[in-house]
C-alpha positions in Angstrom: 90.4 69.0 97.2 93.4 71.1 96.3 93.2 74.1 98.3 90.3 74.4 100.8 90.4 70.9 102.7 94.3 71.2 102.7 94.1 74.4 104.3 92.1 73.5 107.2 93.9 70.3 107.7 97.2 72.4 107.9 95.4 74.7 110.5 94.2 71.7 112.5 97.6 70.2 112.4 99.5 73.2 113.6 96.6 73.9 116.2 97.4 70.5 117.8 100.8 71.7 118.4 99.8 74.9 120.3 98.2 73.4 123.3 101.0 71.1 124.5 103.7 73.7 123.6 101.4 76.3 125.7 101.1 73.8 128.7 104.9 73.2 128.6 105.7 76.8 128.9 103.1 77.6 131.5 104.8 74.6 133.7 108.2 76.1 133.1 108.7 79.5 131.6 112.1 79.0 130.2 113.6 80.9 127.2 113.4 77.6 125.2 109.8 77.0 126.0 109.0 80.7 125.2 110.5 80.4 121.7 108.4 77.1 121.3 105.3 78.8 121.9 106.2 81.9 119.8 107.0 79.8 116.8 104.0 77.5 117.2 101.7 80.4 117.5 103.1 81.9 114.3 102.7 78.6 112.4 98.9 78.5 113.5 98.4 82.0 112.2 100.0 81.4 108.8 97.8 78.5 108.4 94.9 80.6 109.5 95.5 83.4 107.0 95.3 80.8 104.3 92.2 78.9 105.8 90.4 82.1 106.4 90.0 83.0 102.7 87.7 79.9 102.1 84.9 81.5 104.4 82.0 79.3 103.5 80.4 76.1 104.6 81.4 74.5 107.9 84.0 77.3 108.9 81.0 80.1 108.9 78.5 77.7 110.7 77.6 78.5 114.3 79.9 81.6 114.2 83.0 79.6 114.1 85.0 82.0 111.9 85.0 84.6 114.6 85.4 81.9 117.1 88.8 81.0 115.6 89.9 84.7 115.5 87.6 87.2 117.0 88.6 90.3 115.0 88.0 93.2 114.7 86.0 93.6 118.0 84.3 97.1 118.9 87.1 99.4 120.0 87.6 99.1 123.8 84.7 97.0 124.5 86.9 93.7 124.4 89.4 95.2 126.9 86.9 96.3 129.2 85.0 92.8 129.0 88.4 91.0 129.8 89.2 93.3 132.8 85.8 92.7 134.3 86.1 88.9 133.7 89.7 88.7 135.2 88.7 90.3 138.4 87.2 87.2 139.8 89.5 84.8 137.7 86.8 82.4 137.0 87.9 78.6 137.0 85.8 77.8 134.0 88.1 79.8 131.8 91.0 77.4 132.2 88.8 74.4 131.2 88.9 73.8 127.6 85.4 72.1 127.6 83.9 75.2 129.3 85.6 78.1 128.0 83.5 77.7 124.7 80.5 78.7 126.7 81.9 82.1 127.4 82.2 85.1 125.0 84.1 84.7 121.8 86.3 87.5 123.0 87.8 85.2 125.5 88.3 81.9 123.6 89.7 82.9 120.2 93.3 83.1 119.0 93.0 86.9 119.4 92.5 86.4 123.0 95.5 83.8 123.0 97.8 86.6 121.5 96.6 89.3 124.0 97.5 87.2 126.9 100.7 85.8 125.8 102.5 88.4 123.6 104.5 91.4 124.5 103.8 94.2 121.8 107.1 95.9 122.6 109.1 92.7 121.7 106.5 91.1 119.3 107.1 87.9 121.2 105.8 85.9 124.1 106.1 87.8 127.3 109.0 87.0 129.7 106.7 86.6 132.4 103.1 85.5 131.7 100.6 85.7 134.4 100.0 82.1 135.6 96.1 82.3 135.5 96.2 83.8 132.0 98.8 81.2 130.9 96.3 78.4 131.8 93.5 80.3 129.9 95.7 80.3 127.1 96.3 76.6 127.2 92.5 76.1 127.4 91.8 78.3 124.6 94.3 76.3 122.3 92.8 73.0 123.4 89.2 74.4 122.5 90.3 75.4 119.2 91.6 71.9 118.3 88.0 70.5 118.9 86.4 73.4 116.9 88.5 72.6 113.9 88.1 68.9 114.4 84.2 69.5 114.2 84.8 71.9 111.0 86.7 69.0 109.2 84.2 66.3 110.3 81.4 68.4 108.7 83.6 68.6 105.4 83.8 64.9 105.1 81.5 61.9 105.4 78.6 60.7 103.3 76.4 64.0 103.7 79.5 66.4 104.1 80.0 69.8 102.7 82.7 68.5 100.1 79.8 66.1 98.6 77.3 69.2 98.6 80.0 70.9 96.5 81.0 68.1 94.2 77.5 66.8 93.7 74.9 69.5 93.8 71.4 68.2 93.7 68.1 70.1 92.8 66.6 69.6 96.3 69.9 70.6 98.1 69.2 73.9 100.0 72.8 74.8 99.5 73.7 74.2 95.9 71.2 73.1 93.4 73.6 73.0 90.5 77.3 73.8 89.8 76.6 77.3 88.9 75.6 77.8 92.6 78.8 76.3 93.6 80.7 78.5 91.1 79.1 81.7 92.5 80.1 80.9 96.0 83.6 80.1 94.9 83.8 83.4 92.8 82.3 85.4 95.6 85.5 84.4 97.8 87.7 86.7 95.6 85.7 89.8 95.9 84.5 89.3 99.6 88.1 88.6 100.8 89.6 91.5 99.0 86.9 93.8 100.3 87.9 92.4 103.9 91.4 93.2 103.4 90.6 96.7 101.9 88.1 97.6 104.6 89.1 95.8 107.8 92.8 95.1 107.5 93.7 98.6 105.7 91.0 101.4 105.8 90.2 100.8 109.5 93.7 101.2 110.9 95.1 103.5 108.2 92.3 106.1 108.8 91.1 108.9 106.4 94.3 110.8 107.0 97.8 110.3 108.5 96.5 112.2 111.7 93.7 109.7 112.1 95.7 106.6 111.7 95.0 103.7 114.4 98.0 101.4 114.4 96.5 99.2 117.3 93.6 98.4 115.0 96.1 96.5 112.7 95.5 92.7 112.8 98.0 90.7 115.0 99.8 93.9 115.8 100.9 92.6 119.1 102.7 89.9 117.5 104.0 92.0 114.6 102.6 89.8 111.8 100.2 92.2 110.1 102.2 92.3 106.9 102.7 88.8 106.7 99.0 88.1 107.3 98.1 90.3 104.2 100.8 88.7 102.2 99.4 85.2 102.8 96.0 86.5 101.9 97.0 87.7 98.7 99.1 84.7 97.7 96.1 82.3 98.3 93.7 84.7 96.4 96.1 84.9 93.5 96.4 80.9 93.5 92.6 80.9 93.7 92.3 83.2 90.8 94.8 81.2 88.8 93.6 77.8 89.6 93.1 75.3 86.8 89.5 76.0 85.4 89.3 79.1 87.7 88.4 82.7 87.0 91.4 83.4 84.9 91.3 80.6 82.6 87.4 81.3 82.2 88.1 84.8 81.2 90.7 83.5 78.7 88.5 81.1 77.3 85.7 83.7 76.6 88.4 86.0 75.1 88.6 88.5 77.9 92.4 88.2 77.7 93.1 91.8 78.4 91.0 91.7 81.6 92.6 88.5 82.7 96.1 90.0 82.3 95.0 93.2 84.1 93.7 91.3 87.2 97.0 89.3 87.2 99.0 92.4 86.9 97.1 94.0 89.7 97.8 91.2 92.0 101.6 91.4 91.4 101.6 95.2 91.7 99.8 95.2 95.1 102.2 92.5 96.3 105.1 94.5 95.1 103.8 97.7 97.0 103.4 95.7 100.3 106.6 94.0 100.1 108.5 97.4 99.9 106.8 98.6 103.1 109.0 98.1 106.3 107.8 95.9 109.1 106.3 95.9 111.7 103.3 97.9 110.3 102.0 99.1 113.7 105.3 101.0 114.1 106.2 101.9 110.4 102.8 103.2 109.7 103.7 106.4 112.1 106.0 107.3 109.4 104.2 109.5 106.7 106.1 107.9 103.7 104.9 104.5 104.9 101.6 105.6 105.5 101.2 106.8 102.0 102.4 103.5 100.7 99.7 101.7 102.6 97.2 104.3 101.3 98.5 103.4 97.8 98.3 99.5 98.6 94.7 100.1 99.8 93.7 101.5 96.7 95.1 98.9 94.7 93.3 96.2 96.6 90.1 98.1 96.3 90.4 98.3 92.6 91.3 94.7 92.3 88.2 93.9 94.5 85.9 95.9 92.1 87.4 94.1 89.0 86.5 90.8 90.5 83.1 91.5 91.9 
């Protein structure tokens, strides 16, 4: 009630603003409307970086996690797929009720960013192709309904919220509160591993010469660093939550370990804060690459401590 559901509600609320803002821009591509889409998209992505931490229950059913934001895809395959699709410019991609029947590569927020953003400016394109603009509107409207369904499955008499708060012996998900606690504890280690493996190691590469800047998350809109900052802030809050892992460690006299985990979070956040933005450009400087490598090691170490 304090973190998970509010994060999904915030994502849903921000997503409701994206479709009308995009439709307004597609109708008239003025600078004012462009700024509106830009700011609205960033609000959606801010909310997603918090909500994605809680990757269990309705958010991961029916492949929804990837349907919200399909990343990372196989290198090159998404581009080839989209080029092939857009040759014929099918009408169903501009329909919010039909686009969901297509590949996740074309109906997630990653596709929205790909169609609407200019990587050179890290902002919405000056002139968006009218057809792709309509597809972007369909994507945002489709996402609203997807998230509405997620929230609906959290609430209700037999919703996921009740399954968590009232575990039962015959419940296939949670038989007791220990099962629930294990799932919540797993969010810490699994998300730290995701940050380390996908958001850092994959684009950083094994050496400076093997870096891949275009594999950074949201590099087109220049928000890679902010994404990770929001992830870490959310994970630190989860760790420090009342009756959470930190308080349990302290209650069992593992005070040194509790302090070390807290210090690791702070140190990781400090290292990241000192790296200049946008990361897909600054990673090309060896000093910054080394700082990202150091940051990666700190996150990986933190993940091992919480697993």
